[in-house]
C-alpha positions as CSV (number, residue, x, y, z in Angstrom):
1,X,0.0,0.0,0.0
2,X,1.4,3.4,-1.0
3,X,1.8,6.0,1.8
4,X,-0.3,9.1,1.8
5,X,2.8,11.2,1.1
6,X,3.5,9.2,-2.0
7,X,-0.1,9.6,-3.1
8,X,0.1,13.3,-2.6
9,X,3.3,13.6,-4.6
10,X,2.1,11.2,-7.3
11,X,-0.3,13.8,-8.7
12,X,2.6,16.0,-9.8
13,X,4.9,15.6,-12.8
14,X,8.3,17.0,-13.7
15,X,6.6,19.9,-15.4
16,X,5.3,20.9,-11.9
17,X,8.8,20.8,-10.5
18,X,10.1,23.0,-13.3
19,X,7.3,25.5,-12.8
20,X,7.9,25.5,-9.1
21,X,11.6,26.1,-9.4
22,X,11.5,28.7,-12.1
23,X,8.9,30.8,-10.4
24,X,10.7,30.3,-7.0
25,X,14.1,31.5,-8.2
26,X,12.6,34.3,-10.2
27,X,11.4,35.9,-7.0
28,X,14.5,34.8,-5.1
29,X,16.7,36.9,-7.5
30,X,14.2,39.8,-7.5
31,X,14.2,39.9,-3.7
32,X,18.0,39.5,-3.5
33,X,18.4,42.6,-5.6
34,X,15.7,44.4,-3.6
35,X,17.4,43.5,-0.3
36,X,20.7,44.8,-1.5
37,X,19.5,48.4,-1.2
38,X,18.5,48.0,2.5
39,X,21.8,46.2,3.2
40,X,24.1,48.9,1.9
41,X,22.3,51.9,3.3
42,X,25.1,52.8,5.7
43,X,27.6,52.7,2.8
44,X,25.4,54.8,0.5
45,X,24.8,57.3,3.3
46,X,28.5,57.6,3.7
47,X,29.1,58.1,0.0
48,X,26.4,60.8,-0.2
49,X,27.8,63.0,2.6
50,X,31.1,64.9,2.9
51,X,34.1,63.1,4.2
52,X,34.4,65.3,7.2
53,X,31.1,63.9,8.4
54,X,32.2,60.3,7.9
55,X,35.0,58.7,9.8
56,X,34.7,55.6,7.6
57,X,34.8,57.5,4.3
58,X,38.4,56.8,3.2
59,X,37.4,53.1,3.0
60,X,35.2,53.7,0.0
61,X,36.8,56.2,-2.4
62,X,39.2,59.2,-2.5
63,X,38.4,62.1,-0.2
64,X,38.0,64.6,-3.0
65,X,35.0,62.6,-4.3
66,X,32.9,63.6,-1.3
67,X,33.9,67.2,-1.5
68,X,32.9,67.4,-5.2
69,X,29.9,65.1,-5.4
70,X,28.3,65.0,-1.9
71,X,24.5,65.3,-2.0
72,X,23.8,66.1,1.6
73,X,25.4,68.1,4.4
74,X,25.2,65.3,7.0
75,X,24.2,61.7,7.4
76,X,20.8,62.7,8.8
77,X,19.8,64.2,5.5
78,X,21.1,61.1,3.6
79,X,19.2,58.8,5.9
80,X,16.0,60.8,5.4
81,X,16.4,60.6,1.6
82,X,16.9,56.8,1.8
83,X,13.6,56.6,3.6
84,X,12.0,58.7,0.9
85,X,13.3,56.4,-1.7
86,X,11.8,53.4,0.2
87,X,8.4,55.2,0.2
88,X,8.7,56.2,-3.5
89,X,9.5,52.6,-4.4
90,X,6.7,51.1,-2.4
91,X,4.0,53.6,-3.7
92,X,5.1,53.0,-7.3
93,X,5.2,49.2,-6.6
94,X,1.7,49.4,-5.2
95,X,0.3,51.3,-8.2
96,X,2.1,48.9,-10.5
97,X,0.6,45.9,-8.8
98,X,-3.0,47.1,-9.5
99,X,-2.1,47.4,-13.2
100,X,0.1,44.4,-13.6
101,X,-2.4,42.0,-12.2
102,X,-5.0,43.0,-14.7
103,X,-2.3,42.9,-17.5
104,X,-1.2,39.4,-16.4
105,X,-4.7,38.0,-16.8
106,X,-4.9,39.3,-20.3
107,X,-1.4,38.7,-21.7
108,X,1.1,35.8,-21.7
109,X,2.4,35.5,-18.1
110,X,5.8,34.5,-19.4
111,X,6.3,37.7,-21.4
112,X,5.1,40.0,-18.5
113,X,7.3,38.1,-16.0
114,X,10.4,38.2,-18.1
115,X,10.0,41.9,-18.9
116,X,9.6,42.8,-15.3
117,X,12.7,40.8,-14.2
118,X,15.0,42.0,-17.0
119,X,13.8,45.6,-16.9
120,X,14.2,45.9,-13.1
121,X,17.7,44.4,-13.3
122,X,18.8,47.1,-15.8
123,X,17.3,49.9,-13.7
124,X,19.1,48.6,-10.5
125,X,22.4,48.3,-12.4
126,X,22.1,52.0,-13.5
127,X,21.0,53.1,-10.0
128,X,23.6,51.4,-7.9
129,X,26.5,50.6,-10.2
130,X,26.6,52.8,-13.2
131,X,26.1,56.1,-11.4
132,X,28.9,55.2,-9.0
133,X,31.3,54.2,-11.7
134,X,30.6,57.5,-13.5
135,X,30.5,59.3,-10.1
136,X,27.2,60.9,-11.2
137,X,25.0,61.7,-8.2
138,X,21.6,63.3,-8.7
139,X,18.6,63.2,-6.4
140,X,16.0,63.5,-9.3
141,X,17.7,60.7,-11.2
142,X,17.6,58.4,-8.2
143,X,13.9,59.2,-7.6
144,X,13.0,58.6,-11.2
145,X,14.9,55.3,-11.4
146,X,13.3,54.1,-8.2
147,X,9.8,54.9,-9.5
148,X,10.5,53.0,-12.6
149,X,12.0,50.1,-10.6
150,X,8.9,49.8,-8.5
151,X,6.6,49.7,-11.6
152,X,8.8,47.0,-13.2
153,X,9.1,44.8,-10.1
154,X,5.3,44.9,-9.6
155,X,4.9,42.8,-12.8
156,X,6.6,39.8,-11.1
157,X,4.6,38.7,-8.0
158,X,1.1,38.5,-9.6
159,X,2.6,36.5,-12.5
160,X,4.5,34.0,-10.4
161,X,1.4,33.4,-8.1
162,X,-0.8,33.0,-11.2
163,X,1.5,30.5,-12.7
164,X,1.7,28.5,-9.5
165,X,-2.1,28.7,-9.2
166,X,-2.4,27.3,-12.7
167,X,-0.2,24.3,-11.9
168,X,-1.2,23.5,-8.3
169,X,-4.8,22.9,-7.4
170,X,-6.5,23.3,-4.0
171,X,-5.2,19.9,-2.7
172,X,-2.2,20.7,-0.6
173,X,-2.1,24.3,-1.7
174,X,-1.3,25.6,1.8
175,X,1.8,23.4,2.1
176,X,3.0,23.8,-1.5
177,X,2.5,27.6,-1.4
178,X,3.8,27.8,2.1
179,X,7.0,26.2,1.0
180,X,7.1,28.1,-2.3
181,X,6.5,31.5,-0.6
182,X,9.8,31.1,1.1
183,X,11.2,32.5,-2.1
184,X,11.1,36.1,-0.7
185,X,12.9,35.1,2.5
186,X,15.5,33.0,0.6
187,X,16.0,36.0,-1.7
188,X,16.6,38.2,1.4
189,X,19.2,35.7,2.7
190,X,20.9,35.5,-0.6
191,X,20.9,39.3,-1.0
192,X,22.3,39.8,2.5
193,X,25.1,37.2,1.8
194,X,26.1,38.6,-1.5
195,X,26.0,42.2,-0.3
196,X,28.1,41.5,2.8
197,X,30.6,39.4,0.6
198,X,31.4,42.2,-1.8
199,X,30.7,45.3,0.3
200,X,34.4,45.7,1.0
201,X,35.0,46.5,-2.7
202,X,32.2,49.1,-2.7
203,X,28.4,49.1,-2.6
204,X,28.2,49.3,-6.4
205,X,29.4,45.7,-6.7
206,X,26.6,44.5,-4.5
207,X,24.1,46.0,-7.0
208,X,26.2,44.6,-9.9
209,X,26.1,41.0,-8.7
210,X,22.4,40.9,-7.8
211,X,21.3,42.7,-11.0
212,X,23.2,40.3,-13.2
213,X,21.6,37.3,-11.4
214,X,18.2,38.8,-11.8
215,X,18.7,39.6,-15.5
216,X,19.9,36.0,-16.2
217,X,16.9,34.7,-14.3
218,X,14.6,36.7,-16.6
219,X,16.2,35.2,-19.7
220,X,15.8,31.7,-18.4
221,X,12.2,32.3,-17.6
222,X,11.5,33.6,-21.1
223,X,12.8,30.5,-22.7
224,X,11.9,27.8,-20.2
225,X,8.7,28.6,-18.2
226,X,5.4,26.9,-19.0
227,X,2.7,29.1,-17.5
228,X,-0.1,26.5,-17.5
229,X,-0.5,22.7,-17.7
230,X,-2.6,23.2,-20.9
231,X,0.6,24.2,-22.8
232,X,1.8,20.6,-22.6
233,X,-1.6,19.0,-23.0
234,X,-2.2,18.5,-19.3
235,X,-5.4,19.5,-17.5
236,X,-6.6,19.6,-13.9
237,X,-9.0,16.7,-13.1
238,X,-10.6,18.9,-10.4
239,X,-10.3,22.6,-10.0
240,X,-12.8,24.4,-8.0
241,X,-12.9,27.5,-10.2
242,X,-13.8,25.6,-13.4
243,X,-17.5,24.9,-12.6
244,X,-20.2,27.5,-12.4
245,X,-21.7,28.2,-9.0
246,X,-24.6,30.2,-8.0
247,X,-23.5,33.2,-6.0
248,X,-26.5,32.9,-3.6
249,X,-25.5,29.4,-2.6
250,X,-21.9,30.4,-2.1
251,X,-22.4,33.6,-0.2
252,X,-22.8,31.8,3.2
253,X,-19.8,29.5,2.8
254,X,-16.3,30.2,4.1
255,X,-13.5,30.8,1.6
256,X,-12.1,27.3,2.1
257,X,-15.0,24.8,2.2
258,X,-14.8,21.0,2.4
259,X,-17.6,20.9,-0.1
260,X,-15.5,22.5,-2.8
261,X,-14.1,19.2,-4.2
262,X,-17.4,17.2,-4.0
263,X,-18.5,18.1,-7.5
264,X,-16.5,17.2,-10.6
265,X,-15.0,19.6,-12.9
266,X,-16.7,20.5,-16.1
267,X,-13.6,19.5,-18.0
268,X,-13.2,15.7,-18.4
269,X,-9.7,14.4,-17.8
270,X,-8.5,10.8,-18.1
271,X,-5.8,8.8,-16.3
272,X,-5.8,10.2,-12.7
273,X,-5.1,13.8,-11.7
274,X,-3.5,14.8,-15.0
275,X,-4.0,13.5,-18.5
276,X,-3.1,14.2,-22.2
277,X,-5.9,15.9,-24.2
278,X,-7.1,13.9,-27.2
279,X,-6.4,15.5,-30.5
280,X,-10.0,15.3,-31.7
281,X,-11.4,17.1,-28.6
282,X,-12.9,20.5,-29.2
283,X,-11.0,23.2,-27.4
284,X,-12.7,24.9,-24.5
285,X,-13.6,28.5,-24.8
286,X,-10.9,30.6,-23.1
287,X,-12.5,32.1,-19.9
288,X,-12.6,35.9,-20.0
289,X,-10.7,37.9,-17.4
290,X,-13.0,39.7,-14.9
291,X,-12.7,43.4,-14.3
292,X,-10.7,45.1,-11.5
293,X,-13.8,46.2,-9.6
294,X,-15.4,42.8,-9.9
295,X,-12.2,41.2,-8.5
296,X,-12.1,43.7,-5.6
297,X,-15.7,42.8,-4.7
298,X,-15.1,39.1,-4.5
299,X,-15.7,37.5,-1.1
300,X,-12.7,37.9,1.2
301,X,-10.6,40.1,-1.1
302,X,-11.2,43.4,0.8
303,X,-10.7,42.1,4.4
304,X,-7.5,40.2,3.4
305,X,-6.2,43.2,1.5
306,X,-6.6,45.5,4.5
307,X,-5.2,42.9,6.9
308,X,-2.2,42.5,4.6
309,X,-1.7,46.3,4.4
310,X,-1.1,46.3,8.2
311,X,0.9,43.1,8.2
312,X,3.1,44.1,5.3
313,X,3.8,47.4,6.9
314,X,5.4,45.6,9.8
315,X,7.1,42.9,7.6
316,X,8.6,45.4,5.3
317,X,9.7,47.7,8.1
318,X,11.9,44.8,9.2
319,X,13.0,44.2,5.6
320,X,14.0,47.8,5.0
321,X,15.3,48.9,8.4
322,X,16.5,45.8,10.3
323,X,20.2,46.0,9.2
324,X,20.2,49.7,9.8
325,X,18.6,49.3,13.2
326,X,21.1,46.6,14.3
327,X,24.0,48.6,13.1
328,X,22.9,51.9,14.7
329,X,21.2,50.6,17.9
330,X,23.8,48.0,18.9
331,X,26.9,49.4,17.2
332,X,27.6,46.2,15.2
333,X,29.4,46.4,11.9
334,X,27.3,46.7,8.8
335,X,28.4,43.3,7.5
336,X,27.6,41.7,10.9
337,X,24.2,43.3,10.9
338,X,23.5,42.1,7.4
339,X,24.2,38.5,8.3
340,X,22.3,38.7,11.6
341,X,19.2,40.0,9.8
342,X,18.8,36.8,7.8
343,X,17.4,35.0,11.0
344,X,14.2,36.9,10.6
345,X,13.8,35.4,7.1
346,X,14.8,32.0,8.4
347,X,11.9,32.2,10.8
348,X,9.6,33.4,8.0
349,X,10.5,30.4,5.8
350,X,9.7,27.9,8.6
351,X,6.6,29.7,9.7
352,X,5.1,29.9,6.2
353,X,5.6,26.2,5.5
354,X,4.4,24.9,8.9
355,X,1.4,27.2,9.1
356,X,0.4,26.4,5.5
357,X,0.6,22.7,6.3
358,X,-1.6,23.2,9.4
359,X,-4.2,25.2,7.4
360,X,-4.3,22.3,4.8
361,X,-5.1,19.8,7.6
362,X,-7.7,22.1,9.1
363,X,-9.2,23.0,5.8
364,X,-9.2,26.6,7.0
365,X,-6.7,29.5,6.9
366,X,-8.1,32.4,9.0
367,X,-7.9,30.6,12.4
368,X,-4.3,29.7,11.8
369,X,-3.5,33.3,10.9
370,X,-5.2,34.6,14.0
371,X,-3.3,32.4,16.4
372,X,0.0,33.3,14.7
373,X,-0.6,37.0,14.7
374,X,-1.6,36.9,18.4
375,X,1.7,35.2,19.2
376,X,3.5,37.7,16.9
377,X,2.4,40.6,19.2
378,X,4.1,38.8,22.1
379,X,7.2,38.1,20.0
380,X,7.5,41.8,19.1
381,X,7.4,42.7,22.8
382,X,10.2,40.2,23.4
383,X,12.4,41.5,20.6
384,X,12.0,45.1,21.5
385,X,13.8,44.2,24.8
386,X,16.5,42.2,23.2
387,X,19.9,42.5,24.9
388,X,23.0,43.4,22.9
389,X,23.9,39.7,22.5
390,X,24.0,38.4,18.9
391,X,22.9,34.9,19.7
392,X,19.9,36.0,21.8
393,X,19.0,38.6,19.2
394,X,19.1,36.0,16.4
395,X,16.8,33.6,18.3
396,X,14.3,36.4,19.0
397,X,14.5,37.5,15.4
398,X,13.8,34.0,14.1
399,X,10.8,33.7,16.5
400,X,9.4,37.1,15.4
401,X,9.9,36.1,11.7
402,X,8.1,32.8,12.3
403,X,4.9,34.6,13.6
404,X,5.0,37.6,11.2
405,X,6.7,36.4,8.1
406,X,4.7,33.1,8.1
407,X,1.2,34.8,7.9
408,X,2.6,37.4,5.5
409,X,3.7,34.6,3.1
410,X,0.3,32.8,3.5
411,X,-1.8,35.9,2.6
412,X,0.4,36.9,-0.4
413,X,0.5,33.4,-1.9
414,X,-1.9,30.6,-0.8
415,X,-4.7,32.8,0.3
416,X,-4.4,35.0,-2.8
417,X,-4.6,31.8,-4.9
418,X,-7.7,30.7,-2.9
419,X,-9.3,34.1,-3.5
420,X,-8.5,34.0,-7.2
421,X,-9.9,30.4,-7.6
422,X,-13.1,30.6,-5.5
423,X,-16.6,29.5,-6.5
424,X,-18.0,33.0,-6.8
425,X,-16.1,33.5,-10.1
426,X,-18.8,31.5,-11.9
427,X,-16.4,29.6,-14.1
428,X,-14.0,32.5,-14.9
429,X,-10.5,31.4,-13.9
430,X,-8.8,34.5,-15.3
431,X,-8.8,36.4,-12.0
432,X,-5.8,35.0,-10.1
433,X,-3.3,37.6,-11.2
434,X,-5.8,40.5,-10.7
435,X,-6.7,39.4,-7.2
436,X,-3.1,38.8,-6.3
437,X,-2.2,42.3,-7.6
438,X,-5.1,43.8,-5.5
439,X,-4.0,42.0,-2.3
440,X,-0.3,42.7,-2.7
441,X,-0.9,46.3,-4.0
442,X,-3.0,47.2,-1.0
443,X,-0.3,45.7,1.2
444,X,2.4,47.7,-0.5
445,X,0.4,50.9,0.1
446,X,0.4,50.1,3.8
447,X,4.1,49.3,3.7
448,X,4.9,52.6,1.9
449,X,3.0,54.6,4.5
450,X,4.7,52.6,7.2
451,X,8.2,53.5,6.0
452,X,7.5,57.1,6.5
453,X,5.8,56.6,9.9
454,X,8.7,54.4,11.1
455,X,11.3,57.1,10.3
456,X,9.0,59.8,11.9
457,X,8.3,57.8,15.1
458,X,11.9,56.8,15.5
459,X,13.2,60.4,15.1
460,X,10.6,61.8,17.5
461,X,10.1,59.0,20.1
462,X,12.8,56.4,19.6
463,X,12.9,52.7,18.5
464,X,10.8,51.4,21.4
465,X,7.8,53.3,20.2
466,X,8.4,52.0,16.7
467,X,7.9,48.5,18.1
468,X,4.7,49.5,19.9
469,X,3.5,50.8,16.5
470,X,4.3,47.3,15.1
471,X,2.2,45.7,17.8
472,X,-0.8,47.9,17.1
473,X,-0.6,47.2,13.3
474,X,-0.4,43.5,13.9
475,X,-3.5,43.7,16.1
476,X,-5.3,45.6,13.3
477,X,-4.6,42.7,10.9
478,X,-6.5,40.4,13.2
479,X,-9.4,42.9,13.4
480,X,-9.8,43.1,9.6
481,X,-10.1,39.3,9.2
482,X,-12.2,38.8,12.3
483,X,-15.5,38.1,10.4
484,X,-13.7,35.5,8.3
485,X,-12.2,33.9,11.5
486,X,-15.7,33.7,13.0
487,X,-17.2,32.3,9.8
488,X,-14.5,29.6,9.5
489,X,-14.6,28.6,13.1
490,X,-18.4,28.2,12.9
491,X,-18.0,26.1,9.8
492,X,-15.5,23.9,11.7
493,X,-17.9,23.5,14.6
494,X,-20.8,22.6,12.2
495,X,-18.6,20.0,10.5
496,X,-17.6,18.5,13.9
497,X,-21.2,18.3,15.0
498,X,-22.2,16.6,11.8
499,X,-19.4,14.0,12.2
500,X,-20.5,13.4,15.8
501,X,-24.1,12.8,14.7
502,X,-23.0,10.4,12.0
503,X,-21.1,8.3,14.6
């Protein structure tokens, strides 16, 4: 008798593995290049200020460079501008997500994904490497490049989630997407490692290495990615979004319902979970993509979008400011702070995978999120009182990442796929990229506002109040999904009572 694990894996082919790996490493390389900017902020700040303001300045370039090309009078001005760049990037990224999701549902996902990866890599090379080689420093150029970078990077996430949603059905989605969504954290770790390895040669080489990797990834995706099983004659035996469902009958159900798989798909497939289409079969009419407003009004999209706005505000504050905080608050060297910051991402990787697996077993996602976010509030309190010991700090960081990064990964991947493949779509399956763009775009708006608030609160009240702000935002995430939590808990209780009566 085959084990349940073997039965679970038997439904996948080598095409699934290729799609998984290509989309995974696409976002790994994107996040590695994005992480580079946060990891070299101290070096950039030193390069943009006069040498008399920087004791470490001779380590980067000749003294006359600062006197001729400095942008700011002191490091405070440079730090403020770095925060402005973070905000500019996130706002343009958020706007781009709303557009790229709609575009992704109407164009070939492979083209959009490759364009975003390669275009962003070129912009980052110009921003961090070419301007330094040419010693050309201009505030308006930096702002313009970072706006363009945000728009280009926004094309990536909706596309990779849509491709994964095409290849992997509801069965085991929490575990598969939980494991796959570690791509952002793996990218952060890779970016931190690469940046710290070449930082001694100059911050421009950190941008060079990561942008080259990202561009190469875009080329591989263009020539090697299959965006749907139908491209190789495969089809899903059962996919909940392929059958029409009356909205009235669905309105009272939770997002993840055990009844979803009871009815068969409209499309007949032979030979198990996947099969080869017969040559004489008439092709199905391609489902039309739904509109942006229709996608926004789908059940669960608005509450999860608002919850993700608060959660991503906290998650990205760690992403953008953690190395800077460790270096400035504890006095550790920039390279040490970069390496230490990866423990937050390690916790996020483990958290997303375990919590996704638990949600699969439960058949519900919201209760798992609620428990994790409640524990995240306690973890934030603990980390805010971390002593200046690197081992203790790393352990607290991993714990915090587990309870914050895990839910963040679930909402942006598995839950977005659930929302884009729910029964209320009435047979239209071209909504996954649009819904993903809405959820992640709303989250990015929250993250953009958060970067400004973090710098403002820190300058006025100190880092301790910043952590109190994080705790409040995490609590708001729970409040926004509270109706979904109640609905899914009631559904679990009804199922339990039904099983009890059957016995």
